N, C-alpha and C positions, 0 to 999 in steps of 0.2 A: 504495501501501501504507500501509497506516495507521501510528501510530507503535506503534501494539499489536502489530502482528504481527511489527517489529522487537525488542519483546521476546520471545516467542516462540518466533519459527524463524530459525534462524540458516545461509542458507547455505554451503553446503559450496562457496560463489570462494574465490581468494586477495586474500590482501591489500592486495597490487599493485593489482588492480582492486579495491579497493571504494574506495582511496585517490584514486583516477583517477575514478571514478563515483558521482557521488553519488545517493543512495534514488531523485531524486527521477528524475534519468536511467536509473539504470534502470524506473522503471516506466513511464514516457515508451518502452520498448521494446513494451509493446503495449498493443493498442487499449481504450481506453478511453472509455467511454460515458456522458453524464449521468443523475441518474437518472431523469429521466423518462422516457427512453428503456429506461434498465436495465427497471426495472417491466410497461412495453410488454410487452417478452419476455417475464418472467415471466409476466405474464398470462396471455400465449398460451399456456404452458408450465402451466395449472395452478397454479400459486402463487398463493396470493391475496393479493391487494391492496387498497387502499381505491381507489377512481373517483377519476381525475381530469384533468384539463384542464394542454394547453400554449397561452399566455400569450405574445404575442413580439410585440404593443402594446397602448400600454393603451387605446388608442379601441374593444379589440374588449371591452370591458367589457361592455355591454350585452350585445352577442348570446349574451356565456359566461352569463350570467345565466341567459336565455330559454330556454339548453337545459338549465341545469347547476345547479339547483333543490335546494341540502340542507342542513340543520341548522345548522353552521358550517362553513367552511373553512379550509385552511390556507396559505398562499403560502412559494414554499419558492423562490429563486433559481436558476439549475438554474448552476455554476460545479463543475470538476470540482477541485475542496478541502472539507476536513472543518470543522467550525466555526462552518456560516451564521451559525446560532443567536446567538450570544456575535459578530458579526461585523459590520463597519459600511461604507458609503456613500461614496463621495469624498465627494456633496456634503451629507456630514453627517447622513446620513440615517441609525438604527440596528438593526439587526439580519436578518441574510437571511432569516429564518422568521418568520413571525406569522398568529395564529391569529386569526377573528374571526365573531360571530356578526349581524355586518352589514353588509346585502351595499353598502350606502351608501357602505363605506370601502373597498367594492377599489379603486376607478382609483386612487384616492391614494394608496392601499398600490405596485398596477403603477407608477402614474404616477413614483412615488420611485424603482422597482428597478430598471426597466426604464432601460439607454442612458445607467449609471454601474456605474462600479466597483467589485464585493465586495472590501473586504478583510478577509480571517481569520487566523489564526496557519500559518493553512499555502499562503497564497496567495503570490506576490510580494510584495514589499515597493509597490510602486503597485497593487496587489492585482485584477483577474481581469474581465472588460468580460458585464455583465449581458445580455444579447439573449433570455431565455428568462427564464420564472416559470411554473411548476409552481403550479393551484389543484388543488389536491385535496380531497375528502373527509376532514374532521376525523374524527381516531379517538377512545375515551375510553378510555382507555389508563390498565387496572389496575397492568400491571408490563410491565419491561422489556427482552427479552433477547439477549446476541448472540450470532449464527452463524455460521460462518467455513465454505465447503472454497477451501482453498489449495494449488496442487502443493509440493510440498515438497526437493530436493536432496536432501537428508539424508535421506530416509524414502524415497525414488530411487518416488514418488508422491501423493496426494493426501492431506489430513491434513484431517483436522474439527476446528475447531476451536467451541468451545462457554465462556457466560459466565452466570450466572445475572444477575451487573450488566451490562444494556444500559448504552446511553445515549451521551450526549460524552462522560463519563473513564471510559472504556471501558482508555487509557492509564494511568493513574495506578492501574486493578481491577489490570494486567497486572507494574508493580512496584512493588506495597505491600498484595498482595494473593492469591501466586499458588497460592493451594489454591482458590480462584473459580475455574478455569480447568483444561476439562477440553481434554486432549491428542490423535486419538483416529487414527492412521495406520489406511488405508483400501486394503487385499487390493480392484484393480483389479479383479481377475472373482471375486471373491465382490460389493462395493460395499458399501451403509447395507445391514443385514439388517434385518429387524424386528426383535427381542431389542436392536440397539446403538442405532434408531432411539428405542426406545420408554426405554430406559437415557438417553441425551441428552435425550429433552425433560422424566422426572423432574427428572436430573441441576439440569434450566432451574428447575426450581420448579414445572411443570407438572402440576396431580392432574386426576385420573380425573373425566369423560369428555376432560377436553382434552389429559390428556397422550396420546391415540391420534391423537390432533385431530393436534396440534405435529406428533406421531412420520411421523404422511401429509404432513404438509409435507416435513417436514426428508427423508424418502424425494422426496418431486417435487424438491427441490433438490437432491436429489444425478442426480437424472438429465434434470437440465435443465444442469447441470455437463456431465455429456458432451454428450448433445446439442446441446450448442452447443461445442463443443473451450477452453471456460472454461478459466482458471488461477488462478482466485479468484473467486469468490461473497462476498463478504462484507453480512449483515443486520446492521444498527443502527440501528433494536432491534426483532427477533422481539419484537412485542408480545406483547400478551396484556388483554385490553378488560374494561370494566367487563360487558359483553353476551355475552360466555365466546365469543370468537370470538380463533382466530392470526392474526396479522394481521405482512406483510412492510412495513413502512412506507419503512424505507430501506433503498438497496444500491442498490452498489459493482461493477462488474464487468469482470473483466483477460479478453483472449481471445489464444488461443495465432495468434501470425502465420501463421505457416505454414497454419492451417489456412480462410486468406480464398481463395482458392476455393471451400469445400464454404461459405459465410457469405456471401455478393457481400451481398446484403440488409442482412446486420448493420453487417459494415466502411464500407457508406457512406451511416450514422449517425456516422463517424466526427466529432469536433469538433474537426477541425486548429487552428481558432483561441487557442484556449490553447497551440498545443506551438509549439517551436523553428521557424519557419521554414525552417531548414536538414535539421531535422529528417525537415520532409514533404516538401521538392523533393529529397531523395536518398530517400525512400518511392518519391516518384514514377516513381526511376529506377536502385528498386531497388538501390539501394546500402546497405551497412550504416552508416548516421552517427552521431556522438552528440560532441555539444558541448563543448568542455573550456576549463579558464580559461588556460592556455599560450597561450605563442605561433610554436611550431612545426608547422606543418601535417604532419596525415599519410596517401602513398598506398598502402596495403600490399593485395596479394592472399593470402587468406586472415587468418581468426580470430587467430591463435594464434602468426603471426610477428609479427602488428597489438600485439599483447602486447604480445611480448620486443623488435619498435619499442618500445613507451613505457617497457615497463622500457632501452631502453638511453639512452636520449634523457633520461631519468631523472638514471643510474646517470652522466652523464657532465656533470650540473646543469642541464638543461634542463629544459625545462615542454611537453608536449604540447596541441596548441590544438583536438583530437580524438582520437574512434577510429575511423578511414576504411577500409571490408572493401570492394575493390570486387567478392572474388568472383572465385569460377572461368570462368565465363562472360561475365567483357565482354568489352561491346568498344568501339570507338574509341569511337562516343559517350558513352557511359558513361564513357570513362577524360575526354573531353574536359565530361562533367557535372560529373565529382567537384571538377577542374579549378576551374571555376565556383562548386565548393558551396564553396573554399581561398576564394575570394578573397575570396568575399562577408563574412566573416571578415575588419573591420578590425586588428583583435590578432595574423593570423597574416604576421608580421616571416620568417618564410623553410621551404620548401615540403623534406622529404623522403620521399621515394619507392623506398622499397624491395620489391621484388617478384622473387617464384618463379618462373623458369619451369616446376616443377613440374606449376605445373597450368595457367597462365594462358601462350599465344603471347606471350611477350616485346616480339615484333616489335606485337603487337598494342597493348601497353599504349605501345610508345618515336614510333609511327603516331598516337597518341592526345592526348602529350602533346605532338607538333607541332602536332596542331591544336590543340591549346589552345593553345599557347604562337605562334601567325599570329592566332586572333584572338579572345583575349584579354589580351593587350602585359604578361606577366607581368611585373611591380618589385619581383620577389623573389627574393634569390637561392631557386635550385631548387639540390638535390641526387637524382643518378638514380643509383640500382643495381639493375643488373636483370640475376638471373643463372638461366640453366639451359636451356630449350628455348630451343630457335634463337638466342642468342647470351648467350654469354659477358659483361660487359662490365660495367664502375664508367668512371661519370663528373659530372662536376660541371658543372653549368651555374650562375651567377648571372644578370643579369643581361639574356644576351643572345642573341640571341633561337634556338631552335634550328637555325635552319637554317642558320647558322658555325657 
């Protein structure tokens, strides 16, 4: 989620929760696609985007130029971060976005981008490794606007956000010129009507006949939002071109993880190389995990109890190292994998297990703990509380084997 959306949308989440979870970690809970994959999906759903190719090796340049001949090219490093145009690479090369009409320059541009880390204001300090570059047909932009649809907890549904001042500095627009922001809650049953779409198009300063074209693009984006179970579609910029077209030049899309069974082909595009490897591992075993900065590892069943457990740790002067909810259908192997996950974090100096047996059999947790103790040679203090179904017991184990 961009900094712009932070200014516009205030999610109804407890302050304690926000204290534990930086915005970048909340974002990581949803599938994120690279811009090139997002554009491909938009194109397949009838939304207007420019022509493009994806390059992973500079040696592919000759084949690219043979099949992709346009008047002007734009090359964009594919990473999950904004501000690429103003970024720089760890080899000293400037800019993650380049525009050129000279075909002979494309090889050198690709060679300086692929295999190097791009550093922007939204990347980690060391940057993100670029393994893909999108080579697209350049668009002669007359104006840039901003368009977004996202799920807003405070509105209990989707919200449309638009601004006639699109581009890289949209965050400043939200902060300094809020009158240039339009925010419209969308009735999930009615959707975006023709009237609303046209009103938004005119707010974005599209004049007829282009206003009707922009309105149609807005409706297509809404239909796409529904069809793929998105939680956010951010088009920045949505542009008016010199030849009177409306084009989605840059796209960021997030999806509801619960819809994975309906959109397997989309979720297979997940770019995990930039994700926390612990979160990737947790997702593989159907565990809900988010890493934090503390040193007390937590293993809990149920999100509410996990939140309360972190509150207790914080209240007693400790710092939670993670949010880990194993859920109500957890099995012994998942418990083992959860412990394995916690032991991979070198900052964890102790582990607290807090399980309520109302939704899970405590015996399952206990067997999983014993299995983990045998295989992982646990070397940090362990505090376990199991209470409820088939077991009412509180016990403490330090570095002693569970077999004792």
